[in-house]
C-alpha positions as CSV (number, residue, x, y, z in Angstrom):
1,M,-44.3,70.2,-1.8
2,A,-44.5,66.5,-2.1
3,K,-41.4,64.5,-0.7
4,K,-39.3,62.7,-3.3
5,Q,-39.8,59.0,-3.1
6,K,-36.3,57.0,-2.8
7,F,-35.7,54.5,-5.4
8,P,-38.7,55.5,-7.7
9,H,-37.7,52.9,-10.1
10,L,-36.9,49.9,-8.1
11,L,-39.9,47.8,-8.8
12,G,-38.9,45.5,-12.0
13,S,-35.3,46.4,-12.1
14,K,-33.2,43.8,-12.7
15,W,-29.8,43.1,-10.9
16,T,-26.6,41.0,-11.2
17,A,-24.9,39.9,-7.9
18,Q,-21.1,40.3,-8.2
19,H,-20.8,37.1,-6.2
20,K,-23.5,34.2,-6.0
21,V,-26.3,34.7,-3.7
22,E,-28.0,31.4,-2.9
23,G,-26.4,30.0,-5.9
24,W,-27.7,32.5,-8.4
25,R,-26.5,35.9,-9.7
26,H,-29.4,37.2,-11.8
27,F,-32.3,38.7,-9.8
28,E,-35.5,41.1,-10.3
29,V,-36.9,43.3,-7.7
30,V,-40.7,42.2,-7.3
31,N,-41.6,44.1,-4.2
32,R,-40.7,47.0,-1.9
33,K,-41.2,48.2,1.6
34,N,-40.6,51.5,3.3
35,E,-39.7,51.2,7.1
36,G,-39.0,54.7,8.4
37,R,-36.1,56.1,6.7
38,W,-35.2,52.7,5.1
39,V,-36.3,51.1,1.8
40,F,-36.3,47.3,1.5
41,A,-36.2,45.5,-1.9
42,E,-37.6,41.8,-2.2
43,I,-35.4,40.2,-4.9
44,V,-36.0,37.2,-6.8
45,S,-33.7,34.9,-8.8
46,S,-34.5,35.0,-12.4
47,C,-33.6,31.2,-12.8
48,D,-35.2,29.9,-9.7
49,P,-38.3,31.6,-8.3
50,T,-38.0,30.0,-4.7
51,V,-35.0,31.9,-4.1
52,R,-36.7,35.1,-2.6
53,L,-34.9,37.5,0.0
54,W,-35.2,41.1,1.2
55,I,-32.3,43.3,1.0
56,N,-31.8,47.0,2.1
57,A,-32.1,48.9,-1.2
58,T,-29.1,51.0,-0.6
59,Q,-27.0,47.7,-1.2
60,L,-28.0,47.8,-4.6
61,K,-25.9,51.0,-5.1
62,N,-22.8,49.4,-4.0
63,R,-21.0,48.2,-7.1
64,T,-18.8,45.8,-5.3
65,L,-22.2,43.8,-4.7
66,W,-24.5,44.6,-7.3
67,Q,-24.6,45.8,-11.1
68,A,-27.5,47.2,-12.8
69,G,-29.3,45.0,-15.3
70,W,-28.5,41.3,-16.3
71,Q,-24.7,41.1,-17.1
72,P,-23.5,38.2,-18.9
73,L,-22.1,35.3,-16.9
74,S,-18.7,35.4,-19.2
75,S,-17.8,38.8,-17.4
76,F,-17.3,36.8,-14.2
77,K,-13.7,35.3,-14.8
78,G,-12.3,32.6,-12.4
79,E,-15.7,31.2,-11.6
80,P,-17.7,28.2,-13.4
81,S,-20.7,29.4,-15.0
82,E,-24.3,28.2,-13.9
83,S,-26.2,26.0,-16.2
């Protein structure tokens, strides 16, 4: 039986950071890399494609760090919105 792939729908998925990352909140996964038992995701800011970083894909499951999809900035109270 074939081994089940971790994070099968990772590529192309969209995420909202709970706190700004490099000044931005909305990101899309553009690449993935398997390193042994770890899966890494390359995410790119939707507003500034020069902001790219690799993160451990398990971090995306942490709801204190990330929310699936692009959430409206109005849902983040107490912080000024980006223009």
